[in-house]
N, C-alpha and C positions, 0 to 999 in steps of 0.2 A: 825792491829790497834796498834799504839805506847805506849809501856808501859816505865812509866820512873821512876826512882827508887831516883834519884838524885838531889834534889831542885834545886841545883847550875846549872844542863845538861836541867832545862826548857827553852825552846827558842820562846815560843810564848808570849811575853808579848803584854796588849793588848786583854785578851782573854775573853772566858764568863765562868763561870764556877759553879759547883753544888759541895756539900760536903757532905759525907755519908757512912754511912758502908754495903747499898747496897747487905745486905745476903739474898740470895735466888735468888737478881732480877726477881723479881714476878711484878705482872701486875702495883701494885702502884708504884714503880721502872722505869716501863719501861715507864710510865707517864713522870714521870719526867726527864727520858733521850732524849723523845721526845721534850718536851719542851725545853730543851738543845739545841738540835741539830736544832730546829725551829729557836730561837732567836738567833741562829749563822749565819743561813741563810739570817734571817732578815738584822741582822748588820754586813752580809761579816766577822765577825770573829772566829778565829779558837777556838774549847771550848774541854775541859778539865774536865774529872772526877776526883775528889779528893779525896782519900781513906787512910785508914789505915791500918799498918801493926803491931804489930798485933790491932786485933779491941780496941778501949780505955777499954773496959769492959772486954777485955781478959787481959789486964795489969792489971789493977786495983784488979780483982777479978779471979784469974783463975782458981779456984778450984769451983764458983760457975756460971759462967757463962754457959749459955744456947748452948748447940753444934749446930754448923753452918749448915747452909742449906748446903751452899757451898764452899768448902774452896777456896783458890786466883785463882788458876788454871779455874776452874769450873766457878767463879764470871767473870773473863775476859772473856772464851767462848761467855757468858751468854752477857756480853756488848757487844761483838763484834758483836753477832747475831740482837741487840737494835741498832745497827749502832752508836756505841761510834769508834771515831777516837781516841781520846788519853785518858789516865789515868796515875793520878802523884799519887803514893804512897810513902806517906810519914811513915815513921818507927815510930812510937808510941813508948817511953822510956819515964824515969825518966826525960829528958830536954824539949820534947814534952809536959809531963802532968803538967808540973810546969810554961811552958809560959802564960804569963797574955792574957787577951783577948784582951789587945789593942796592944799589942805586934802581935798576931797572926794576927791582921789586918794589921799591918804596917809592919811588915819585911816577912810574906807568902803572904797575897793576893795584897797587893799594890805594895812592893817592888820589888818582888822576880817574882809573877805571872802578874803584872799589871793588875789585874782584871778591867774590865770595867761593866759587868753584872756579877749577882751573883743570882741564883736560890737555895733557901734552904726552906725546912719548918717551917711555924711561930711558932714551938715550938724548933725549932735548938738552941741547946746550945754549947758555947765552950769556949777555954782558962782555965786556973787554976779553979777547984774547978766548972766549967759547968759557970762562970760568966756573960760569954756574951750570948746575946741573937740577936733575931732577928729585936730589935729596936735597939740595939746599933750599928748594923751593917746597918739598914738603917741612923743612925744619922752619920756613917764613911763615907757611902755612900756620901752623901753631903758636906761633909770634902775633900775628896780624888776624887772624881769625877765619883764613880761606881755607878748602879743603881741596886736594889734590887727587885727580886719577888718571893712571896710565891707559891711555888710548889702545883700543885692540888692533892686533894685526891680523891682517886680511891677507890668506894664505889660498892661492892659486896653483894648480899643478904642484905642490910641494916647494912652491917660493914665495917668498913676501911681495907681495903686489908694490912696485915702485916707479918713479918715474925714470929711474935709470934703466930698468927692464922694459919698460914703453921704447924708451927711445932706441934701446937694441933691436927692438921687434920692428919699428920703424925702418932703420937702417939696413935689415935684412929684407926690406918689403913684404914682412910677414904683416899686413891688414887686418887679417883675421883676429891672428895674435892680439897685435894691439887694442881690437874692436874688443874684447874680451878682458885685457886687461882694463882698461878705460870704462867699460860697461859700458858703452857707444860707440859708434861711429867715428875715427878720427879725422878733425875739420879742421880747415883754417876759414877765418872771416879778412873781409879787406873789402875796397870799394873797387867797380870797376872802372875804370880809367881811361882815356884815348892813348895808344900805341902807336906804334910806327904804320899799321896797317899792311905787315908784309906775307900775314897770313893771306888776306883777301889777295895778292897777286897769284900764288900757290893753288885756291882754292879752297882755301880753308880757315876762314875768319876766325879771329879766336875775342874771345872776351879777357883782357888785360887786367891785372887785379894787383895793385903794390900792397904789399903785404906790411911793410911798415919792421921790416926786418933785415938785419945784416946777415944772419945765418938760420938755414931750418932743420929740424930735426928730420928732414926726409926730404929726398930731391929724383927725377927722372918722369917718365911716363904712365900717367896713370888712367883707368878707367875709372870716371869721377859722375858725380852726380853734383847738380847746383839749386841751391836753396835760394829762396829769397825772391824769386821773381812771380812765379805761379803758385796755386798753390800745391800741385805736384811737384817735387824736384823733377828739374830738366837733365837730361843724361848729355856723355859727352867723352870727350877725353882730355885730358890736364897736364899740362904740361911746367913743371915747377924746376926752377934752375938758373941758368944765368945766359942762355940760348948761346953754344959754342959757336954755332953755324955760323951768326953773324955779328962775331966778337963782344958779345956783352959781356958784362961786370957786374950788374944790377939783378938782386934776385928778384925774380918776375914768376906770375902763375899767370899762364893763361891758358883759357879753357876754348875748346872747340865745341859746341854745342850740336846734337843732332836734330836736324828736321827745325829748325829756328831761327828765324831771320831780322828778329825785331832790335831796336835800338836800345842796348839796356846801360847807358854810360851814366855813372853816377849813383847806379844804386850799392847797396851796401849786400852783400852777398855772402853765403859759405859755401863751401867748396869740400865735400865730402869723398875722400880718398875709399875708394871700393877694391881696387886690384892692382898693381904693380904691373906693367907691361913690358918694361925696359930700363935700362937707363939713360938719362940725358947722355948725347953723344952730340961730335961734329962729323956734319956731311960734308962731301968735297963740293957740292954743287945742291942748285934749289931744286933738281929734278931728283937726285938723290935721295932729298929730304922730303918731297913730296910723296914717293913711291912708300917710302916707311910709314908716313901718317897715315897714307891708305892701308895698310898693312893693321896699322894701329887703331885705326877706328872699324875695320870687320872687325879685328881678335875684340875689342869692347861691344862692339855691337853684341856681339856672340854671347858676350860675358852678361849682357842685361835680359837678355832672349832667356838666361838661364835662370838668373834669380827671379 
């Protein structure tokens, strides 16, 4: 998949495009991406997905925006798996935030991209203070020679599939519900780094994975699978949080693997959250923590024996 960060290097004049955050790349997003791919084949034109970094909400309200389901790298992997060939990532800064709806159409969609067909939601807004809308794009299409198509809404369980709905499922510890909405298990990616090795002192060594995020859409203790080390995923338990027993503050993902004792520092891995066992909590002693981890291990092993 081609990833383009500089608008001046975009070389596909006369393309078909869609625009959005695509956080999670869930079933609804996948439907849009399939629409895009199919239209590209019908018209025999290159297709491109346009995203922004940071996401507009993160620029305007960085302390209030909900946690991302997927970081940029995870999003790109999910898009690639959905058949996307090109992603144009526009830097969202004060200049981008100030661009008028008219200039966004003229300078970006028409002049820079040469858009021939656009797939967006009928509630899509753009430009300074979100002044542009679907009707404006339709009118501009008549003027500049491109067509516009409303993206399909994906309904599951009588409700629209959305990133917000997935976050709610994760907060509730409903991993199966999140999986159904995403069309795949919920995972987080990161690199295994050196930790304080406290887990070894109580008999439960862990792989420490720094996630490069301040907040996470979920936390707690989970039965989990680790992908990226062996052909088959490794099973274990994962703790995602700040380790209150050790007065921690930094978000950290720790995975204790069953029946595995190899060194894996420096490996890029993907952690799949299978089932939530409990919330993260502070323990009064290491012995109390050790006893709870023993219970967690038993529960997780039982879950994997059934799966």
